[in-house]
Structure formats: structure tokens, C-alpha cells
PyMOL Python script that loads the backbone (N, CA, C, O; Angstrom):
from pymol import cmd

cmd.read_pdbstr("""\
ATOM      1  N   MET A   1      23.244  28.048  46.511  1.00  0.00           N
ATOM      2  CA  MET A   1      22.020  28.466  47.252  1.00  0.00           C
ATOM      3  C   MET A   1      21.358  26.954  47.845  1.00  0.00           C
ATOM      4  O   MET A   1      21.320  25.931  47.162  1.00  0.00           O
ATOM      5  N   PRO A   2      20.939  27.046  49.019  1.00  0.00           N
ATOM      6  CA  PRO A   2      20.123  25.760  49.751  1.00  0.00           C
ATOM      7  C   PRO A   2      19.067  25.585  48.762  1.00  0.00           C
ATOM      8  O   PRO A   2      18.690  26.453  47.974  1.00  0.00           O
ATOM      9  N   ARG A   3      18.507  24.105  48.884  1.00  0.00           N
ATOM     10  CA  ARG A   3      17.164  23.797  48.172  1.00  0.00           C
ATOM     11  C   ARG A   3      16.478  23.395  49.134  1.00  0.00           C
ATOM     12  O   ARG A   3      17.001  22.639  49.953  1.00  0.00           O
ATOM     13  N   TYR A   4      15.310  23.748  49.257  1.00  0.00           N
ATOM     14  CA  TYR A   4      14.088  23.186  50.202  1.00  0.00           C
ATOM     15  C   TYR A   4      12.863  22.627  49.407  1.00  0.00           C
ATOM     16  O   TYR A   4      12.329  23.096  48.403  1.00  0.00           O
ATOM     17  N   ASP A   5      12.552  21.477  50.133  1.00  0.00           N
ATOM     18  CA  ASP A   5      11.302  20.630  49.493  1.00  0.00           C
ATOM     19  C   ASP A   5      10.204  20.994  49.905  1.00  0.00           C
ATOM     20  O   ASP A   5      10.196  21.378  51.074  1.00  0.00           O
ATOM     21  N   TYR A   6       9.128  21.015  49.283  1.00  0.00           N
ATOM     22  CA  TYR A   6       7.768  21.523  49.810  1.00  0.00           C
ATOM     23  C   TYR A   6       6.709  20.495  49.262  1.00  0.00           C
ATOM     24  O   TYR A   6       7.172  19.773  48.379  1.00  0.00           O
ATOM     25  N   ARG A   7       5.583  20.298  49.541  1.00  0.00           N
ATOM     26  CA  ARG A   7       4.446  19.668  49.256  1.00  0.00           C
ATOM     27  C   ARG A   7       3.174  20.508  49.407  1.00  0.00           C
ATOM     28  O   ARG A   7       2.800  21.075  50.434  1.00  0.00           O
ATOM     29  N   CYS A   8       2.620  20.496  48.309  1.00  0.00           N
ATOM     30  CA  CYS A   8       1.396  21.107  47.988  1.00  0.00           C
ATOM     31  C   CYS A   8       0.095  20.218  48.787  1.00  0.00           C
ATOM     32  O   CYS A   8      -0.263  19.089  48.451  1.00  0.00           O
ATOM     33  N   ARG A   9      -0.534  21.080  49.985  1.00  0.00           N
ATOM     34  CA  ARG A   9      -1.565  20.315  50.426  1.00  0.00           C
ATOM     35  C   ARG A   9      -3.028  20.238  49.490  1.00  0.00           C
ATOM     36  O   ARG A   9      -3.951  19.470  49.761  1.00  0.00           O
ATOM     37  N   THR A  10      -3.023  21.258  48.274  1.00  0.00           N
ATOM     38  CA  THR A  10      -4.060  20.954  47.688  1.00  0.00           C
ATOM     39  C   THR A  10      -3.927  20.113  46.556  1.00  0.00           C
ATOM     40  O   THR A  10      -4.961  19.517  46.255  1.00  0.00           O
ATOM     41  N   CYS A  11      -2.980  19.914  45.881  1.00  0.00           N
ATOM     42  CA  CYS A  11      -2.955  18.821  44.596  1.00  0.00           C
ATOM     43  C   CYS A  11      -1.776  17.805  45.113  1.00  0.00           C
ATOM     44  O   CYS A  11      -1.400  16.852  44.431  1.00  0.00           O
ATOM     45  N   GLY A  12      -1.351  18.060  46.135  1.00  0.00           N
ATOM     46  CA  GLY A  12      -0.081  16.591  46.745  1.00  0.00           C
ATOM     47  C   GLY A  12       1.222  16.741  46.040  1.00  0.00           C
ATOM     48  O   GLY A  12       2.115  15.962  46.374  1.00  0.00           O
ATOM     49  N   ASP A  13       1.462  17.607  45.136  1.00  0.00           N
ATOM     50  CA  ASP A  13       2.638  17.886  44.553  1.00  0.00           C
ATOM     51  C   ASP A  13       3.878  17.998  45.158  1.00  0.00           C
ATOM     52  O   ASP A  13       3.800  18.871  46.023  1.00  0.00           O
ATOM     53  N   THR A  14       4.991  17.515  45.103  1.00  0.00           N
ATOM     54  CA  THR A  14       6.177  17.651  45.883  1.00  0.00           C
ATOM     55  C   THR A  14       6.973  18.474  45.048  1.00  0.00           C
ATOM     56  O   THR A  14       7.140  18.071  43.897  1.00  0.00           O
ATOM     57  N   PHE A  15       7.473  19.492  45.369  1.00  0.00           N
ATOM     58  CA  PHE A  15       8.678  20.064  44.767  1.00  0.00           C
ATOM     59  C   PHE A  15       9.747  20.872  45.335  1.00  0.00           C
ATOM     60  O   PHE A  15       9.691  21.126  46.538  1.00  0.00           O
ATOM     61  N   GLU A  16      10.685  21.297  44.652  1.00  0.00           N
ATOM     62  CA  GLU A  16      11.821  21.700  45.311  1.00  0.00           C
ATOM     63  C   GLU A  16      11.913  23.220  44.912  1.00  0.00           C
ATOM     64  O   GLU A  16      11.380  23.658  43.893  1.00  0.00           O
ATOM     65  N   VAL A  17      12.662  24.016  45.833  1.00  0.00           N
ATOM     66  CA  VAL A  17      12.748  25.605  45.584  1.00  0.00           C
ATOM     67  C   VAL A  17      14.136  25.843  45.990  1.00  0.00           C
ATOM     68  O   VAL A  17      14.519  25.434  47.086  1.00  0.00           O
ATOM     69  N   SER A  18      14.885  26.444  45.232  1.00  0.00           N
ATOM     70  CA  SER A  18      16.277  26.919  45.725  1.00  0.00           C
ATOM     71  C   SER A  18      16.039  28.614  45.847  1.00  0.00           C
ATOM     72  O   SER A  18      15.701  29.454  45.012  1.00  0.00           O
ATOM     73  N   ARG A  19      16.407  28.703  47.405  1.00  0.00           N
ATOM     74  CA  ARG A  19      16.253  30.152  47.593  1.00  0.00           C
ATOM     75  C   ARG A  19      17.107  30.421  48.749  1.00  0.00           C
ATOM     76  O   ARG A  19      17.431  29.425  49.395  1.00  0.00           O
ATOM     77  N   SER A  20      17.557  31.602  49.162  1.00  0.00           N
ATOM     78  CA  SER A  20      18.789  31.980  50.247  1.00  0.00           C
ATOM     79  C   SER A  20      17.991  31.719  51.646  1.00  0.00           C
ATOM     80  O   SER A  20      16.776  31.813  51.825  1.00  0.00           O
ATOM     81  N   MET A  21      18.913  31.398  52.505  1.00  0.00           N
ATOM     82  CA  MET A  21      18.378  30.834  53.817  1.00  0.00           C
ATOM     83  C   MET A  21      17.574  31.914  54.677  1.00  0.00           C
ATOM     84  O   MET A  21      16.854  31.534  55.599  1.00  0.00           O
ATOM     85  N   SER A  22      17.704  33.218  54.373  1.00  0.00           N
ATOM     86  CA  SER A  22      17.104  34.128  54.968  1.00  0.00           C
ATOM     87  C   SER A  22      15.804  34.270  54.520  1.00  0.00           C
ATOM     88  O   SER A  22      15.035  34.969  55.179  1.00  0.00           O
ATOM     89  N   ASP A  23      15.357  33.617  53.307  1.00  0.00           N
ATOM     90  CA  ASP A  23      13.946  33.446  52.565  1.00  0.00           C
ATOM     91  C   ASP A  23      13.480  32.103  52.793  1.00  0.00           C
ATOM     92  O   ASP A  23      12.404  31.785  52.287  1.00  0.00           O
ATOM     93  N   SER A  24      14.164  31.211  53.521  1.00  0.00           N
ATOM     94  CA  SER A  24      13.725  30.092  53.682  1.00  0.00           C
ATOM     95  C   SER A  24      12.060  29.680  54.241  1.00  0.00           C
ATOM     96  O   SER A  24      11.397  28.700  53.901  1.00  0.00           O
ATOM     97  N   SER A  25      11.775  30.502  54.951  1.00  0.00           N
ATOM     98  CA  SER A  25      10.432  30.702  55.633  1.00  0.00           C
ATOM     99  C   SER A  25       9.258  31.426  54.859  1.00  0.00           C
ATOM    100  O   SER A  25       8.071  31.396  55.185  1.00  0.00           O
ATOM    101  N   ALA A  26       9.759  32.026  53.868  1.00  0.00           N
ATOM    102  CA  ALA A  26       8.697  32.898  53.179  1.00  0.00           C
ATOM    103  C   ALA A  26       7.707  31.967  52.409  1.00  0.00           C
ATOM    104  O   ALA A  26       8.081  30.928  51.866  1.00  0.00           O
ATOM    105  N   ASP A  27       6.417  32.415  52.401  1.00  0.00           N
ATOM    106  CA  ASP A  27       5.155  31.744  51.481  1.00  0.00           C
ATOM    107  C   ASP A  27       5.793  31.360  50.241  1.00  0.00           C
ATOM    108  O   ASP A  27       6.527  32.120  49.610  1.00  0.00           O
ATOM    109  N   THR A  28       5.526  30.242  49.913  1.00  0.00           N
ATOM    110  CA  THR A  28       5.833  29.341  48.603  1.00  0.00           C
ATOM    111  C   THR A  28       4.622  28.818  47.791  1.00  0.00           C
ATOM    112  O   THR A  28       3.808  28.090  48.359  1.00  0.00           O
ATOM    113  N   LEU A  29       4.481  29.118  46.624  1.00  0.00           N
ATOM    114  CA  LEU A  29       3.318  28.588  45.659  1.00  0.00           C
ATOM    115  C   LEU A  29       3.806  27.376  45.045  1.00  0.00           C
ATOM    116  O   LEU A  29       4.988  27.250  44.724  1.00  0.00           O
ATOM    117  N   CYS A  30       3.042  26.590  44.893  1.00  0.00           N
ATOM    118  CA  CYS A  30       3.345  25.228  44.144  1.00  0.00           C
ATOM    119  C   CYS A  30       3.373  25.446  42.653  1.00  0.00           C
ATOM    120  O   CYS A  30       2.740  26.414  42.230  1.00  0.00           O
ATOM    121  N   PRO A  31       4.055  24.638  41.753  1.00  0.00           N
ATOM    122  CA  PRO A  31       3.997  24.918  40.435  1.00  0.00           C
ATOM    123  C   PRO A  31       2.716  25.399  39.786  1.00  0.00           C
ATOM    124  O   PRO A  31       2.782  26.389  39.059  1.00  0.00           O
ATOM    125  N   VAL A  32       1.577  24.802  39.978  1.00  0.00           N
ATOM    126  CA  VAL A  32       0.608  24.898  39.771  1.00  0.00           C
ATOM    127  C   VAL A  32      -0.027  26.417  39.976  1.00  0.00           C
ATOM    128  O   VAL A  32      -0.664  27.074  39.153  1.00  0.00           O
ATOM    129  N   GLY A  33       0.290  26.715  41.125  1.00  0.00           N
ATOM    130  CA  GLY A  33      -0.132  27.957  41.623  1.00  0.00           C
ATOM    131  C   GLY A  33      -0.966  27.967  42.982  1.00  0.00           C
ATOM    132  O   GLY A  33      -1.495  29.003  43.386  1.00  0.00           O
ATOM    133  N   HIS A  34      -1.045  26.879  43.593  1.00  0.00           N
ATOM    134  CA  HIS A  34      -1.807  26.678  44.754  1.00  0.00           C
ATOM    135  C   HIS A  34      -0.798  27.266  46.157  1.00  0.00           C
ATOM    136  O   HIS A  34       0.419  27.082  46.121  1.00  0.00           O
ATOM    137  N   ASP A  35      -1.332  27.842  47.130  1.00  0.00           N
ATOM    138  CA  ASP A  35      -0.715  28.742  48.128  1.00  0.00           C
ATOM    139  C   ASP A  35      -0.806  28.054  49.352  1.00  0.00           C
ATOM    140  O   ASP A  35      -0.428  28.617  50.379  1.00  0.00           O
ATOM    141  N   ASP A  36      -1.373  26.622  49.384  1.00  0.00           N
ATOM    142  CA  ASP A  36      -1.395  25.934  50.454  1.00  0.00           C
ATOM    143  C   ASP A  36      -0.142  24.869  50.610  1.00  0.00           C
ATOM    144  O   ASP A  36      -0.339  23.660  50.490  1.00  0.00           O
ATOM    145  N   THR A  37       1.056  25.374  50.863  1.00  0.00           N
ATOM    146  CA  THR A  37       2.124  24.521  50.839  1.00  0.00           C
ATOM    147  C   THR A  37       2.845  24.364  52.209  1.00  0.00           C
ATOM    148  O   THR A  37       2.836  25.252  53.061  1.00  0.00           O
ATOM    149  N   VAL A  38       3.453  23.196  52.352  1.00  0.00           N
ATOM    150  CA  VAL A  38       4.344  23.086  53.572  1.00  0.00           C
ATOM    151  C   VAL A  38       5.651  22.610  53.170  1.00  0.00           C
ATOM    152  O   VAL A  38       5.877  21.804  52.268  1.00  0.00           O
ATOM    153  N   LYS A  39       6.608  23.265  54.027  1.00  0.00           N
ATOM    154  CA  LYS A  39       7.981  22.824  53.914  1.00  0.00           C
ATOM    155  C   LYS A  39       8.346  21.404  54.395  1.00  0.00           C
ATOM    156  O   LYS A  39       7.693  21.147  55.406  1.00  0.00           O
ATOM    157  N   LEU A  40       8.974  20.622  54.112  1.00  0.00           N
ATOM    158  CA  LEU A  40       9.209  19.420  54.246  1.00  0.00           C
ATOM    159  C   LEU A  40      10.542  19.219  55.243  1.00  0.00           C
ATOM    160  O   LEU A  40      11.513  19.944  55.026  1.00  0.00           O
ATOM    161  N   LEU A  41      10.575  18.647  55.881  1.00  0.00           N
ATOM    162  CA  LEU A  41      11.830  18.123  56.750  1.00  0.00           C
ATOM    163  C   LEU A  41      12.779  17.039  55.881  1.00  0.00           C
ATOM    164  O   LEU A  41      12.526  15.852  55.674  1.00  0.00           O
ATOM    165  N   THR A  42      13.771  17.696  55.503  1.00  0.00           N
ATOM    166  CA  THR A  42      14.709  16.731  54.469  1.00  0.00           C
ATOM    167  C   THR A  42      15.845  16.218  55.249  1.00  0.00           C
ATOM    168  O   THR A  42      16.294  16.870  56.192  1.00  0.00           O
ATOM    169  N   THR A  43      16.332  15.073  54.899  1.00  0.00           N
ATOM    170  CA  THR A  43      17.608  14.390  55.541  1.00  0.00           C
ATOM    171  C   THR A  43      18.391  14.149  54.645  1.00  0.00           C
ATOM    172  O   THR A  43      17.981  14.109  53.485  1.00  0.00           O
ATOM    173  N   PHE A  44      19.739  13.923  54.954  1.00  0.00           N
ATOM    174  CA  PHE A  44      20.868  13.602  53.899  1.00  0.00           C
ATOM    175  C   PHE A  44      21.668  12.675  54.507  1.00  0.00           C
ATOM    176  O   PHE A  44      21.806  12.756  55.727  1.00  0.00           O
ATOM    177  N   GLY A  45      22.314  11.664  53.792  1.00  0.00           N
ATOM    178  CA  GLY A  45      23.427  10.924  54.372  1.00  0.00           C
ATOM    179  C   GLY A  45      24.650  11.233  54.107  1.00  0.00           C
ATOM    180  O   GLY A  45      24.859  11.967  53.141  1.00  0.00           O
ATOM    181  N   VAL A  46      25.454  10.876  54.690  1.00  0.00           N
ATOM    182  CA  VAL A  46      27.064  10.996  54.634  1.00  0.00           C
ATOM    183  C   VAL A  46      27.561   9.655  54.419  1.00  0.00           C
ATOM    184  O   VAL A  46      27.246   8.813  55.259  1.00  0.00           O
ATOM    185  N   GLY A  47      28.355   9.274  53.345  1.00  0.00           N
ATOM    186  CA  GLY A  47      29.068   8.311  52.930  1.00  0.00           C
ATOM    187  C   GLY A  47      30.424   8.095  53.561  1.00  0.00           C
ATOM    188  O   GLY A  47      31.133   8.974  54.052  1.00  0.00           O
ATOM    189  N   GLY A  48      30.659   6.938  53.488  1.00  0.00           N
ATOM    190  CA  GLY A  48      32.154   6.692  54.031  1.00  0.00           C
ATOM    191  C   GLY A  48      32.012   6.270  55.386  1.00  0.00           C
ATOM    192  O   GLY A  48      30.902   6.124  55.900  1.00  0.00           O
ATOM    193  N   SER A  49      33.246   6.037  56.079  1.00  0.00           N
ATOM    194  CA  SER A  49      33.442   5.645  57.276  1.00  0.00           C
ATOM    195  C   SER A  49      34.047   6.793  58.003  1.00  0.00           C
ATOM    196  O   SER A  49      34.468   7.788  57.413  1.00  0.00           O
ATOM    197  N   ALA A  50      34.089   6.622  59.458  1.00  0.00           N
ATOM    198  CA  ALA A  50      34.893   7.637  60.083  1.00  0.00           C
ATOM    199  C   ALA A  50      36.432   7.463  60.315  1.00  0.00           C
ATOM    200  O   ALA A  50      37.207   8.315  60.750  1.00  0.00           O
ATOM    201  N   SER A  51      36.709   6.189  59.937  1.00  0.00           N
ATOM    202  CA  SER A  51      38.225   6.045  59.841  1.00  0.00           C
ATOM    203  C   SER A  51      38.649   6.345  58.395  1.00  0.00           C
ATOM    204  O   SER A  51      39.797   6.722  58.159  1.00  0.00           O
ATOM    205  N   ALA A  52      37.925   6.216  57.627  1.00  0.00           N
ATOM    206  CA  ALA A  52      38.256   6.491  56.083  1.00  0.00           C
ATOM    207  C   ALA A  52      38.527   8.077  56.109  1.00  0.00           C
ATOM    208  O   ALA A  52      39.391   8.531  55.359  1.00  0.00           O
ATOM    209  N   GLN A  53      37.850   8.867  56.903  1.00  0.00           N
ATOM    210  CA  GLN A  53      37.752  10.307  56.814  1.00  0.00           C
ATOM    211  C   GLN A  53      39.022  10.816  57.842  1.00  0.00           C
ATOM    212  O   GLN A  53      39.637  11.870  57.680  1.00  0.00           O
ATOM    213  N   ARG A  54      39.236   9.980  58.772  1.00  0.00           N
ATOM    214  CA  ARG A  54      40.609  10.321  59.436  1.00  0.00           C
ATOM    215  C   ARG A  54      41.651   9.723  59.259  1.00  0.00           C
ATOM    216  O   ARG A  54      42.640  10.126  59.871  1.00  0.00           O
ATOM    217  N   GLY A  55      41.764   8.594  58.383  1.00  0.00           N
ATOM    218  CA  GLY A  55      42.994   7.936  57.935  1.00  0.00           C
ATOM    219  C   GLY A  55      43.367   7.003  58.949  1.00  0.00           C
ATOM    220  O   GLY A  55      44.549   6.662  58.904  1.00  0.00           O
ATOM    221  N   THR A  56      42.667   6.504  59.851  1.00  0.00           N
ATOM    222  CA  THR A  56      42.781   5.670  60.805  1.00  0.00           C
ATOM    223  C   THR A  56      42.114   4.280  60.694  1.00  0.00           C
ATOM    224  O   THR A  56      41.161   4.143  59.927  1.00  0.00           O
ATOM    225  N   GLN A  57      42.589   3.214  61.448  1.00  0.00           N
ATOM    226  CA  GLN A  57      41.815   2.063  61.405  1.00  0.00           C
ATOM    227  C   GLN A  57      40.537   2.150  62.181  1.00  0.00           C
ATOM    228  O   GLN A  57      40.356   3.095  62.948  1.00  0.00           O
ATOM    229  N   SER A  58      39.807   1.382  62.049  1.00  0.00           N
ATOM    230  CA  SER A  58      38.518   1.187  62.565  1.00  0.00           C
ATOM    231  C   SER A  58      38.476   0.152  63.629  1.00  0.00           C
ATOM    232  O   SER A  58      39.208  -0.832  63.524  1.00  0.00           O
ATOM    233  N   ALA A  59      37.687   0.289  64.634  1.00  0.00           N
ATOM    234  CA  ALA A  59      37.656  -0.446  66.032  1.00  0.00           C
ATOM    235  C   ALA A  59      37.240  -1.857  65.421  1.00  0.00           C
ATOM    236  O   ALA A  59      36.627  -1.945  64.358  1.00  0.00           O
ATOM    237  N   PRO A  60      37.609  -2.900  66.151  1.00  0.00           N
ATOM    238  CA  PRO A  60      36.922  -4.143  65.489  1.00  0.00           C
ATOM    239  C   PRO A  60      35.622  -4.380  65.753  1.00  0.00           C
ATOM    240  O   PRO A  60      35.297  -3.810  66.794  1.00  0.00           O
ATOM    241  N   PRO A  61      34.683  -5.018  65.219  1.00  0.00           N
ATOM    242  CA  PRO A  61      33.296  -5.047  65.621  1.00  0.00           C
ATOM    243  C   PRO A  61      33.173  -5.813  66.734  1.00  0.00           C
ATOM    244  O   PRO A  61      33.993  -6.703  66.962  1.00  0.00           O
ATOM    245  N   SER A  62      32.192  -5.574  67.512  1.00  0.00           N
ATOM    246  CA  SER A  62      31.684  -6.411  68.577  1.00  0.00           C
ATOM    247  C   SER A  62      30.397  -6.947  68.427  1.00  0.00           C
ATOM    248  O   SER A  62      29.604  -6.504  67.597  1.00  0.00           O
ATOM    249  N   GLY A  63      30.133  -7.929  69.229  1.00  0.00           N
ATOM    250  CA  GLY A  63      29.126  -8.632  68.965  1.00  0.00           C
ATOM    251  C   GLY A  63      27.758  -8.092  69.372  1.00  0.00           C
ATOM    252  O   GLY A  63      27.780  -6.975  69.889  1.00  0.00           O
ATOM    253  N   GLY A  64      26.623  -8.659  69.239  1.00  0.00           N
ATOM    254  CA  GLY A  64      25.266  -8.466  69.841  1.00  0.00           C
ATOM    255  C   GLY A  64      24.869  -6.976  69.231  1.00  0.00           C
ATOM    256  O   GLY A  64      25.609  -6.107  68.770  1.00  0.00           O
ATOM    257  N   CYS A  65      23.391  -7.001  69.403  1.00  0.00           N
ATOM    258  CA  CYS A  65      22.697  -5.954  68.877  1.00  0.00           C
ATOM    259  C   CYS A  65      22.937  -4.665  69.343  1.00  0.00           C
ATOM    260  O   CYS A  65      22.742  -3.712  68.589  1.00  0.00           O
ATOM    261  N   CYS A  66      23.437  -4.459  70.781  1.00  0.00           N
ATOM    262  CA  CYS A  66      23.704  -3.283  71.359  1.00  0.00           C
ATOM    263  C   CYS A  66      25.463  -2.859  71.341  1.00  0.00           C
ATOM    264  O   CYS A  66      26.026  -1.942  71.938  1.00  0.00           O
ATOM    265  N   GLY A  67      25.989  -3.817  70.498  1.00  0.00           N
ATOM    266  CA  GLY A  67      27.419  -3.580  70.272  1.00  0.00           C
ATOM    267  C   GLY A  67      28.387  -3.682  71.540  1.00  0.00           C
ATOM    268  O   GLY A  67      29.530  -3.225  71.551  1.00  0.00           O
ATOM    269  N   GLY A  68      27.791  -4.326  72.580  1.00  0.00           N
ATOM    270  CA  GLY A  68      28.544  -4.777  73.703  1.00  0.00           C
ATOM    271  C   GLY A  68      28.549  -6.163  74.023  1.00  0.00           C
ATOM    272  O   GLY A  68      29.338  -6.625  74.847  1.00  0.00           O
ATOM    273  N   GLY A  69      27.672  -6.883  73.385  1.00  0.00           N
ATOM    274  CA  GLY A  69      27.680  -8.273  73.566  1.00  0.00           C
ATOM    275  C   GLY A  69      26.789  -8.610  74.777  1.00  0.00           C
ATOM    276  O   GLY A  69      26.902  -9.756  75.211  1.00  0.00           O
ATOM    277  N   CYS A  70      25.941  -7.803  75.371  1.00  0.00           N
ATOM    278  CA  CYS A  70      25.024  -7.965  76.538  1.00  0.00           C
ATOM    279  C   CYS A  70      23.581  -8.583  76.020  1.00  0.00           C
ATOM    280  O   CYS A  70      22.875  -9.142  76.859  1.00  0.00           O
ATOM    281  N   CYS A  71      23.220  -8.506  74.915  1.00  0.00           N
ATOM    282  CA  CYS A  71      22.000  -9.089  74.520  1.00  0.00           C
ATOM    283  C   CYS A  71      22.102 -10.465  74.393  1.00  0.00           C
ATOM    284  O   CYS A  71      23.141 -11.000  74.006  1.00  0.00           O
ATOM    285  N   SER A  72      20.987 -11.148  74.725  1.00  0.00           N
ATOM    286  CA  SER A  72      20.768 -12.496  74.536  1.00  0.00           C
ATOM    287  C   SER A  72      20.252 -13.244  73.264  1.00  0.00           C
ATOM    288  O   SER A  72      20.117 -14.468  73.280  1.00  0.00           O
TER     289      SER A  72
END
""", "prot")
cmd.dss("prot")
cmd.show_as("cartoon", "prot")
cmd.util.cbc("prot")
cmd.orient("prot")
């Protein structure tokens, strides 16, 4: 079941709620009981490299901040 992060605007508490995707936009009370909460945008990272996932060798690194060596 997906987990969603919320923040209470009244007390500032940040908390997590597990609920179905169909209920993701339902009103949520904070653990203290306040009803002024907002769902937070959460991000996650995926570890590893593309070459490790595909089983191929990675391209050789290129220079410069833009990857093409065109920066001075």
C-alpha cells in the first residue's frame, strides 16, 4: 500500500499515512487531531547505474560541466 507524507499546518508535525491510491486525496488528520494538513510532494532516488541494470559497459566520461567539453 502506498505511503503519503503530510504536514500539519497547525502544529508543524510531519507524518506518514499508508492508504490506497484511490484514497490519496482524502482529508487527513494529523496524529494530534488537527485537520489543517497538506500532502507533501515526495521524491525518491534509484541507486545504481544504467549500465549495471542493462549489463553493458558505460560510456567513457566526457569533460566539461555540460558533458560535451564546450564549457570554458
